[in-house]
Biotite code that builds the C-alpha atoms (Angstrom):
import biotite.structure as struc

atoms = struc.array([
    struc.Atom([39.361, 116.038, -26.451], chain_id="A", res_id=1, res_name="MET", atom_name="CA", element="C"),
    struc.Atom([36.520, 118.599, -26.266], chain_id="A", res_id=2, res_name="VAL", atom_name="CA", element="C"),
    struc.Atom([34.164, 119.240, -23.214], chain_id="A", res_id=3, res_name="TYR", atom_name="CA", element="C"),
    struc.Atom([30.349, 119.286, -23.988], chain_id="A", res_id=4, res_name="TYR", atom_name="CA", element="C"),
    struc.Atom([29.334, 122.856, -24.653], chain_id="A", res_id=5, res_name="ILE", atom_name="CA", element="C"),
    struc.Atom([26.147, 123.549, -22.142], chain_id="A", res_id=6, res_name="PRO", atom_name="CA", element="C"),
    struc.Atom([23.724, 125.308, -23.739], chain_id="A", res_id=7, res_name="LYS", atom_name="CA", element="C"),
    struc.Atom([22.931, 127.119, -20.877], chain_id="A", res_id=8, res_name="ASN", atom_name="CA", element="C"),
    struc.Atom([24.257, 130.140, -18.783], chain_id="A", res_id=9, res_name="GLN", atom_name="CA", element="C"),
    struc.Atom([23.756, 129.656, -15.024], chain_id="A", res_id=10, res_name="VAL", atom_name="CA", element="C"),
    struc.Atom([21.114, 131.868, -14.222], chain_id="A", res_id=11, res_name="LYS", atom_name="CA", element="C"),
    struc.Atom([22.651, 135.315, -12.398], chain_id="A", res_id=12, res_name="ILE", atom_name="CA", element="C"),
    struc.Atom([20.716, 134.705, -9.042], chain_id="A", res_id=13, res_name="GLU", atom_name="CA", element="C"),
    struc.Atom([21.898, 131.632, -8.647], chain_id="A", res_id=14, res_name="ASP", atom_name="CA", element="C"),
    struc.Atom([25.335, 132.257, -9.197], chain_id="A", res_id=15, res_name="PHE", atom_name="CA", element="C"),
    struc.Atom([27.127, 131.197, -6.028], chain_id="A", res_id=16, res_name="GLU", atom_name="CA", element="C"),
    struc.Atom([28.746, 134.562, -4.195], chain_id="A", res_id=17, res_name="LEU", atom_name="CA", element="C"),
    struc.Atom([31.801, 134.327, -1.700], chain_id="A", res_id=18, res_name="PRO", atom_name="CA", element="C"),
    struc.Atom([29.716, 136.865, 0.061], chain_id="A", res_id=19, res_name="MET", atom_name="CA", element="C"),
    struc.Atom([26.300, 137.563, 1.052], chain_id="A", res_id=20, res_name="PRO", atom_name="CA", element="C"),
    struc.Atom([24.475, 139.997, -1.602], chain_id="A", res_id=21, res_name="GLY", atom_name="CA", element="C"),
    struc.Atom([23.536, 139.925, -5.534], chain_id="A", res_id=22, res_name="ARG", atom_name="CA", element="C"),
    struc.Atom([25.488, 140.464, -8.326], chain_id="A", res_id=23, res_name="MET", atom_name="CA", element="C"),
    struc.Atom([24.348, 143.558, -10.335], chain_id="A", res_id=24, res_name="ASN", atom_name="CA", element="C"),
    struc.Atom([22.435, 142.216, -13.392], chain_id="A", res_id=25, res_name="PRO", atom_name="CA", element="C"),
    struc.Atom([23.325, 146.058, -15.112], chain_id="A", res_id=26, res_name="ASP", atom_name="CA", element="C"),
    struc.Atom([26.825, 145.015, -15.074], chain_id="A", res_id=27, res_name="ASN", atom_name="CA", element="C"),
    struc.Atom([29.038, 144.781, -18.317], chain_id="A", res_id=28, res_name="ARG", atom_name="CA", element="C"),
    struc.Atom([30.087, 141.315, -18.267], chain_id="A", res_id=29, res_name="TRP", atom_name="CA", element="C"),
    struc.Atom([27.063, 140.200, -17.144], chain_id="A", res_id=30, res_name="VAL", atom_name="CA", element="C"),
    struc.Atom([25.343, 142.090, -20.203], chain_id="A", res_id=31, res_name="LYS", atom_name="CA", element="C"),
    struc.Atom([28.455, 140.465, -22.492], chain_id="A", res_id=32, res_name="TYR", atom_name="CA", element="C"),
    struc.Atom([27.567, 137.014, -21.403], chain_id="A", res_id=33, res_name="ALA", atom_name="CA", element="C"),
    struc.Atom([24.363, 137.543, -22.600], chain_id="A", res_id=34, res_name="GLU", atom_name="CA", element="C"),
    struc.Atom([24.921, 138.796, -25.722], chain_id="A", res_id=35, res_name="MET", atom_name="CA", element="C"),
    struc.Atom([27.881, 136.498, -27.018], chain_id="A", res_id=36, res_name="ILE", atom_name="CA", element="C"),
    struc.Atom([26.792, 133.426, -29.444], chain_id="A", res_id=37, res_name="PRO", atom_name="CA", element="C"),
    struc.Atom([29.125, 131.226, -27.179], chain_id="A", res_id=38, res_name="TRP", atom_name="CA", element="C"),
    struc.Atom([27.282, 128.019, -28.892], chain_id="A", res_id=39, res_name="GLU", atom_name="CA", element="C"),
    struc.Atom([28.607, 129.227, -32.250], chain_id="A", res_id=40, res_name="GLU", atom_name="CA", element="C"),
    struc.Atom([32.173, 130.519, -31.158], chain_id="A", res_id=41, res_name="LEU", atom_name="CA", element="C"),
    struc.Atom([32.854, 127.020, -29.107], chain_id="A", res_id=42, res_name="GLY", atom_name="CA", element="C"),
    struc.Atom([31.843, 125.026, -32.443], chain_id="A", res_id=43, res_name="ALA", atom_name="CA", element="C"),
    struc.Atom([34.664, 127.157, -34.241], chain_id="A", res_id=44, res_name="ILE", atom_name="CA", element="C"),
    struc.Atom([37.242, 126.553, -31.322], chain_id="A", res_id=45, res_name="TYR", atom_name="CA", element="C"),
    struc.Atom([36.269, 123.298, -31.319], chain_id="A", res_id=46, res_name="VAL", atom_name="CA", element="C"),
    struc.Atom([36.649, 121.990, -34.538], chain_id="A", res_id=47, res_name="SER", atom_name="CA", element="C"),
    struc.Atom([40.340, 123.340, -34.147], chain_id="A", res_id=48, res_name="SER", atom_name="CA", element="C"),
    struc.Atom([40.676, 120.566, -31.826], chain_id="A", res_id=49, res_name="MET", atom_name="CA", element="C"),
    struc.Atom([41.978, 116.921, -32.624], chain_id="A", res_id=50, res_name="ASN", atom_name="CA", element="C"),
    struc.Atom([38.424, 114.936, -31.313], chain_id="A", res_id=51, res_name="GLN", atom_name="CA", element="C"),
    struc.Atom([40.408, 111.688, -30.775], chain_id="A", res_id=52, res_name="LYS", atom_name="CA", element="C"),
    struc.Atom([43.853, 112.520, -29.300], chain_id="A", res_id=53, res_name="LYS", atom_name="CA", element="C"),
    struc.Atom([45.502, 114.721, -26.837], chain_id="A", res_id=54, res_name="GLY", atom_name="CA", element="C"),
    struc.Atom([44.880, 115.308, -23.278], chain_id="A", res_id=55, res_name="ARG", atom_name="CA", element="C"),
    struc.Atom([41.636, 116.741, -22.412], chain_id="A", res_id=56, res_name="LYS", atom_name="CA", element="C"),
    struc.Atom([41.650, 120.853, -23.251], chain_id="A", res_id=57, res_name="GLY", atom_name="CA", element="C"),
    struc.Atom([39.924, 123.431, -21.439], chain_id="A", res_id=58, res_name="ILE", atom_name="CA", element="C"),
    struc.Atom([36.129, 124.328, -22.131], chain_id="A", res_id=59, res_name="HIS", atom_name="CA", element="C"),
    struc.Atom([35.525, 126.296, -24.745], chain_id="A", res_id=60, res_name="PRO", atom_name="CA", element="C"),
    struc.Atom([33.928, 129.197, -23.210], chain_id="A", res_id=61, res_name="ARG", atom_name="CA", element="C"),
    struc.Atom([36.303, 129.388, -20.991], chain_id="A", res_id=62, res_name="LEU", atom_name="CA", element="C"),
    struc.Atom([39.380, 129.254, -23.572], chain_id="A", res_id=63, res_name="ALA", atom_name="CA", element="C"),
    struc.Atom([37.313, 131.822, -25.801], chain_id="A", res_id=64, res_name="ILE", atom_name="CA", element="C"),
    struc.Atom([35.968, 134.195, -22.803], chain_id="A", res_id=65, res_name="GLY", atom_name="CA", element="C"),
    struc.Atom([39.729, 134.743, -21.223], chain_id="A", res_id=66, res_name="ALA", atom_name="CA", element="C"),
    struc.Atom([40.749, 135.938, -25.183], chain_id="A", res_id=67, res_name="LEU", atom_name="CA", element="C"),
    struc.Atom([37.586, 138.374, -25.051], chain_id="A", res_id=68, res_name="MET", atom_name="CA", element="C"),
    struc.Atom([38.311, 139.554, -21.385], chain_id="A", res_id=69, res_name="VAL", atom_name="CA", element="C"),
    struc.Atom([42.117, 140.113, -22.519], chain_id="A", res_id=70, res_name="LYS", atom_name="CA", element="C"),
    struc.Atom([40.873, 142.013, -25.333], chain_id="A", res_id=71, res_name="HIS", atom_name="CA", element="C"),
    struc.Atom([38.666, 144.115, -23.402], chain_id="A", res_id=72, res_name="LEU", atom_name="CA", element="C"),
    struc.Atom([40.486, 144.569, -20.660], chain_id="A", res_id=73, res_name="LEU", atom_name="CA", element="C"),
    struc.Atom([43.781, 145.643, -23.164], chain_id="A", res_id=74, res_name="ASN", atom_name="CA", element="C"),
    struc.Atom([45.853, 143.364, -20.820], chain_id="A", res_id=75, res_name="SER", atom_name="CA", element="C"),
    struc.Atom([48.870, 141.346, -20.535], chain_id="A", res_id=76, res_name="SER", atom_name="CA", element="C"),
    struc.Atom([48.136, 137.442, -20.611], chain_id="A", res_id=77, res_name="ASP", atom_name="CA", element="C"),
    struc.Atom([49.248, 137.520, -16.749], chain_id="A", res_id=78, res_name="GLU", atom_name="CA", element="C"),
    struc.Atom([47.002, 140.337, -15.639], chain_id="A", res_id=79, res_name="ASP", atom_name="CA", element="C"),
    struc.Atom([44.278, 138.891, -17.503], chain_id="A", res_id=80, res_name="THR", atom_name="CA", element="C"),
    struc.Atom([44.087, 135.679, -15.483], chain_id="A", res_id=81, res_name="LEU", atom_name="CA", element="C"),
    struc.Atom([44.495, 137.819, -12.102], chain_id="A", res_id=82, res_name="ARG", atom_name="CA", element="C"),
    struc.Atom([41.303, 139.509, -13.425], chain_id="A", res_id=83, res_name="ALA", atom_name="CA", element="C"),
    struc.Atom([39.649, 135.888, -13.905], chain_id="A", res_id=84, res_name="MET", atom_name="CA", element="C"),
    struc.Atom([40.690, 135.014, -10.325], chain_id="A", res_id=85, res_name="GLU", atom_name="CA", element="C"),
    struc.Atom([39.640, 138.326, -8.499], chain_id="A", res_id=86, res_name="GLU", atom_name="CA", element="C"),
    struc.Atom([36.274, 139.320, -10.493], chain_id="A", res_id=87, res_name="ASN", atom_name="CA", element="C"),
    struc.Atom([32.684, 137.394, -9.610], chain_id="A", res_id=88, res_name="VAL", atom_name="CA", element="C"),
    struc.Atom([31.575, 139.431, -12.939], chain_id="A", res_id=89, res_name="TYR", atom_name="CA", element="C"),
    struc.Atom([34.479, 137.801, -14.734], chain_id="A", res_id=90, res_name="ILE", atom_name="CA", element="C"),
    struc.Atom([33.577, 134.680, -13.611], chain_id="A", res_id=91, res_name="GLN", atom_name="CA", element="C"),
    struc.Atom([30.331, 134.551, -14.011], chain_id="A", res_id=92, res_name="TYR", atom_name="CA", element="C"),
    struc.Atom([30.880, 135.478, -17.824], chain_id="A", res_id=93, res_name="PHE", atom_name="CA", element="C"),
    struc.Atom([33.265, 132.891, -18.227], chain_id="A", res_id=94, res_name="LEU", atom_name="CA", element="C"),
    struc.Atom([30.435, 130.601, -17.648], chain_id="A", res_id=95, res_name="GLY", atom_name="CA", element="C"),
    struc.Atom([31.280, 129.502, -13.738], chain_id="A", res_id=96, res_name="PHE", atom_name="CA", element="C"),
    struc.Atom([28.348, 128.571, -11.883], chain_id="A", res_id=97, res_name="ASN", atom_name="CA", element="C"),
    struc.Atom([30.128, 130.503, -8.651], chain_id="A", res_id=98, res_name="GLY", atom_name="CA", element="C"),
    struc.Atom([33.027, 132.611, -7.658], chain_id="A", res_id=99, res_name="PHE", atom_name="CA", element="C"),
    struc.Atom([36.304, 130.034, -7.443], chain_id="A", res_id=100, res_name="ASP", atom_name="CA", element="C"),
    struc.Atom([39.481, 131.900, -5.889], chain_id="A", res_id=101, res_name="LYS", atom_name="CA", element="C"),
    struc.Atom([41.879, 129.714, -7.509], chain_id="A", res_id=102, res_name="ASP", atom_name="CA", element="C"),
    struc.Atom([43.355, 130.475, -11.014], chain_id="A", res_id=103, res_name="ARG", atom_name="CA", element="C"),
    struc.Atom([42.228, 129.024, -13.937], chain_id="A", res_id=104, res_name="VAL", atom_name="CA", element="C"),
    struc.Atom([44.873, 128.316, -16.064], chain_id="A", res_id=105, res_name="PHE", atom_name="CA", element="C"),
    struc.Atom([48.596, 128.879, -16.216], chain_id="A", res_id=106, res_name="ASP", atom_name="CA", element="C"),
    struc.Atom([48.786, 132.290, -18.676], chain_id="A", res_id=107, res_name="ALA", atom_name="CA", element="C"),
    struc.Atom([51.185, 130.113, -20.945], chain_id="A", res_id=108, res_name="SER", atom_name="CA", element="C"),
    struc.Atom([48.070, 128.481, -22.031], chain_id="A", res_id=109, res_name="LEU", atom_name="CA", element="C"),
    struc.Atom([47.313, 131.744, -23.466], chain_id="A", res_id=110, res_name="MET", atom_name="CA", element="C"),
    struc.Atom([49.298, 131.568, -26.041], chain_id="A", res_id=111, res_name="VAL", atom_name="CA", element="C"),
    struc.Atom([48.329, 127.765, -26.837], chain_id="A", res_id=112, res_name="HIS", atom_name="CA", element="C"),
    struc.Atom([44.911, 129.240, -27.179], chain_id="A", res_id=113, res_name="ILE", atom_name="CA", element="C"),
    struc.Atom([45.618, 132.000, -29.424], chain_id="A", res_id=114, res_name="ARG", atom_name="CA", element="C"),
    struc.Atom([47.951, 129.691, -31.719], chain_id="A", res_id=115, res_name="LYS", atom_name="CA", element="C"),
    struc.Atom([45.088, 127.097, -32.105], chain_id="A", res_id=116, res_name="ARG", atom_name="CA", element="C"),
    struc.Atom([42.462, 129.212, -33.141], chain_id="A", res_id=117, res_name="ILE", atom_name="CA", element="C"),
    struc.Atom([44.488, 130.606, -35.632], chain_id="A", res_id=118, res_name="GLY", atom_name="CA", element="C"),
    struc.Atom([43.847, 133.942, -38.122], chain_id="A", res_id=119, res_name="ALA", atom_name="CA", element="C"),
    struc.Atom([40.943, 132.077, -39.459], chain_id="A", res_id=120, res_name="GLY", atom_name="CA", element="C"),
    struc.Atom([39.024, 131.165, -36.538], chain_id="A", res_id=121, res_name="GLY", atom_name="CA", element="C"),
    struc.Atom([39.457, 134.706, -35.297], chain_id="A", res_id=122, res_name="PHE", atom_name="CA", element="C"),
    struc.Atom([38.292, 136.582, -38.502], chain_id="A", res_id=123, res_name="ALA", atom_name="CA", element="C"),
    struc.Atom([34.949, 133.924, -38.151], chain_id="A", res_id=124, res_name="ARG", atom_name="CA", element="C"),
    struc.Atom([34.706, 134.775, -34.468], chain_id="A", res_id=125, res_name="PHE", atom_name="CA", element="C"),
    struc.Atom([35.197, 138.586, -35.403], chain_id="A", res_id=126, res_name="ASN", atom_name="CA", element="C"),
    struc.Atom([32.066, 138.190, -37.944], chain_id="A", res_id=127, res_name="ASP", atom_name="CA", element="C"),
    struc.Atom([30.047, 136.213, -35.548], chain_id="A", res_id=128, res_name="LEU", atom_name="CA", element="C"),
    struc.Atom([30.120, 139.112, -32.707], chain_id="A", res_id=129, res_name="LEU", atom_name="CA", element="C"),
    struc.Atom([29.530, 141.676, -34.951], chain_id="A", res_id=130, res_name="ILE", atom_name="CA", element="C"),
    struc.Atom([26.355, 139.690, -36.527], chain_id="A", res_id=131, res_name="GLU", atom_name="CA", element="C"),
    struc.Atom([25.672, 139.517, -33.142], chain_id="A", res_id=132, res_name="ARG", atom_name="CA", element="C"),
    struc.Atom([26.279, 143.120, -32.129], chain_id="A", res_id=133, res_name="ALA", atom_name="CA", element="C"),
    struc.Atom([24.155, 144.411, -35.119], chain_id="A", res_id=134, res_name="LEU", atom_name="CA", element="C"),
    struc.Atom([21.220, 142.173, -33.827], chain_id="A", res_id=135, res_name="GLU", atom_name="CA", element="C"),
    struc.Atom([21.336, 143.413, -30.624], chain_id="A", res_id=136, res_name="VAL", atom_name="CA", element="C"),
    struc.Atom([21.764, 146.720, -31.862], chain_id="A", res_id=137, res_name="LYS", atom_name="CA", element="C"),
    struc.Atom([19.001, 146.636, -34.221], chain_id="A", res_id=138, res_name="SER", atom_name="CA", element="C"),
    struc.Atom([16.433, 145.342, -31.083], chain_id="A", res_id=139, res_name="GLN", atom_name="CA", element="C"),
    struc.Atom([17.649, 148.183, -29.063], chain_id="A", res_id=140, res_name="GLU", atom_name="CA", element="C"),
    struc.Atom([16.616, 150.723, -31.694], chain_id="A", res_id=141, res_name="LYS", atom_name="CA", element="C"),
    struc.Atom([13.461, 149.265, -31.974], chain_id="A", res_id=142, res_name="LYS", atom_name="CA", element="C"),
    struc.Atom([12.470, 149.041, -28.156], chain_id="A", res_id=143, res_name="MET", atom_name="CA", element="C"),
    struc.Atom([13.230, 152.620, -27.797], chain_id="A", res_id=144, res_name="ARG", atom_name="CA", element="C"),
    struc.Atom([10.864, 153.313, -30.637], chain_id="A", res_id=145, res_name="ARG", atom_name="CA", element="C"),
    struc.Atom([8.531, 151.228, -29.321], chain_id="A", res_id=146, res_name="LYS", atom_name="CA", element="C"),
    struc.Atom([8.799, 153.388, -25.570], chain_id="A", res_id=147, res_name="SER", atom_name="CA", element="C"),
    struc.Atom([8.676, 157.116, -27.147], chain_id="A", res_id=148, res_name="SER", atom_name="CA", element="C"),
    struc.Atom([5.753, 156.047, -29.234], chain_id="A", res_id=149, res_name="SER", atom_name="CA", element="C"),
    struc.Atom([3.419, 155.926, -25.883], chain_id="A", res_id=150, res_name="ARG", atom_name="CA", element="C"),
])
């Protein structure tokens, strides 16, 4: 089974925090959330799943985001889940609407997610992420040139 992949990230100002205040839009997880091609990565992830049989899977953004968090933090599966449960910025990155103090899923599911994606899926993820990173870098260069020519 597959969840629908929403096209829009909740706006940072609408993300529900467990305490008063606002989130920092310059936080790295907020910036990552904006840069990642979630729809394309989700399509790769969903293509590895049986659409008609089996138990309903976790949301593709959550699965993909968990793997990204693991690799960006260079952490174990267990530590990755702990960071996801404790950090409001990581939960925003994962597509949550607000902070949720509960464990999202068991660390053993990380193994199944990696198996499901497989080497081919990871290669396609890498290609998309590199392509997107190059686009972002190009846009930043153009913006710097505009601001320095003024």
